[in-house]
C-alpha positions in Angstrom: 73.9 149.3 106.4 71.1 147.8 108.5 70.8 144.9 106.1 74.5 144.2 106.4 74.3 144.2 110.2 71.3 141.9 110.2 73.1 139.4 107.9 76.2 139.6 110.0 74.5 139.2 113.3 72.2 136.6 112.0 75.1 134.5 110.6 77.1 134.8 113.8 74.0 133.9 115.9 73.3 130.8 113.7 76.9 129.6 114.1 76.9 130.2 117.8 73.5 128.5 118.3 74.7 125.5 116.3 77.8 125.2 118.5 76.0 125.7 121.8 73.2 123.2 120.9 75.7 120.7 119.7 73.8 119.9 116.5 75.1 119.1 113.1 73.0 120.0 110.0 74.4 120.5 106.6 76.4 122.7 106.1 76.8 123.8 109.7 78.7 121.9 112.4 78.8 121.8 116.1 82.6 122.1 116.0 83.3 118.8 117.8 87.0 118.6 117.9 88.4 116.7 120.9 85.3 116.2 123.0 85.0 112.4 122.5 86.1 109.9 125.2 89.0 107.8 124.0 88.7 104.1 124.8 89.9 100.9 123.2 86.5 100.5 121.5 85.1 103.0 118.9 81.7 102.8 117.1 81.6 104.8 113.8 79.6 105.1 110.7 81.2 104.6 107.3 80.1 105.1 103.7 80.7 102.2 101.4 80.3 102.4 97.6 79.7 99.4 95.4 81.2 100.1 92.0 79.8 99.0 88.6 82.5 96.3 88.4 81.5 94.8 91.7 84.4 96.1 93.8 83.6 97.9 97.1 85.3 101.1 98.2 85.1 102.7 101.7 84.6 106.4 101.2 86.4 108.7 103.7 89.3 106.7 104.9 92.4 108.8 105.8 92.9 112.5 106.6 91.0 114.1 103.8 90.2 117.8 104.4 86.6 117.5 103.3 85.7 113.9 104.3 87.2 113.8 107.8 85.4 116.8 109.2 82.0 115.9 107.6 81.8 112.2 108.6 79.6 113.3 111.5 76.8 113.8 109.0 76.7 110.1 107.9 74.3 108.9 110.6 71.8 111.6 109.5 72.0 110.6 105.8 68.8 108.5 105.8 66.7 111.5 107.1 68.4 114.2 105.0 66.5 116.1 102.3 67.0 114.3 98.9 68.6 117.4 97.4 71.0 117.8 100.4 71.7 114.1 100.3 72.6 114.3 96.6 75.0 117.1 97.3 76.7 115.3 100.2 77.0 112.0 98.4 78.4 113.7 95.2 80.9 115.7 97.2 82.1 112.7 99.2 82.5 110.5 96.2 84.4 113.1 94.2 86.7 113.9 97.1 87.4 110.2 97.5 88.4 110.0 93.8 85.4 108.0 92.8 83.3 108.9 89.7 79.6 109.0 90.9 78.6 107.6 87.5 80.7 104.4 88.2 78.9 103.8 91.6 76.1 101.3 91.5 75.1 101.4 95.2 75.9 103.2 98.5 75.4 102.1 102.1 76.2 103.4 105.5 77.4 100.8 108.0 77.7 101.0 111.8 81.2 99.6 112.6 82.6 98.6 115.9 86.4 98.9 116.1 88.4 97.4 118.9 92.2 97.8 119.4 94.3 94.8 120.6 96.4 96.1 123.5 99.3 93.8 122.7 99.7 94.5 119.0 97.9 97.9 118.8 96.1 96.8 115.7 92.4 97.5 115.1 89.8 94.9 114.2 86.5 95.9 112.7 83.0 94.4 112.9 80.1 95.6 110.9 77.1 95.8 113.4 74.4 96.8 110.9 73.7 98.6 107.7 71.6 101.7 108.5 71.0 103.0 104.9 71.2 101.8 101.4 70.8 104.0 98.3 70.8 103.2 94.6 72.7 105.3 92.2 71.6 105.9 88.6 68.1 105.9 87.2 65.7 106.3 90.0 68.5 106.5 92.6 70.0 109.1 94.8 72.3 110.7 92.3 
């Protein structure tokens, strides 16, 4: 009975501390829902996969139930533990419908998106590539 209480209170305390401190670490989240300021300019990080045939695919576009809420972990990908990074990358690729075995390289890009007030269309500019990982022998996966 005491063990069950310790586990329950410990789990709840960990979830509460994560939310109060506003930190994200896999698999916990700070529960950031609508706290961002909305402007005509947005800076985001995206994951891009280069496939074996040379095509590129952006991982995580659209309202995916796994990819959308976990995109906040992308900026921390370079500093993640290799085992945790492997789990994150494999999960994201599979959820995006990509076979991890068919991916040659992955990279995270910092992207600046600006909306045109007249047409309400977004334009994107890649500001920099913050992380690059190889897939396959000697790579991340």
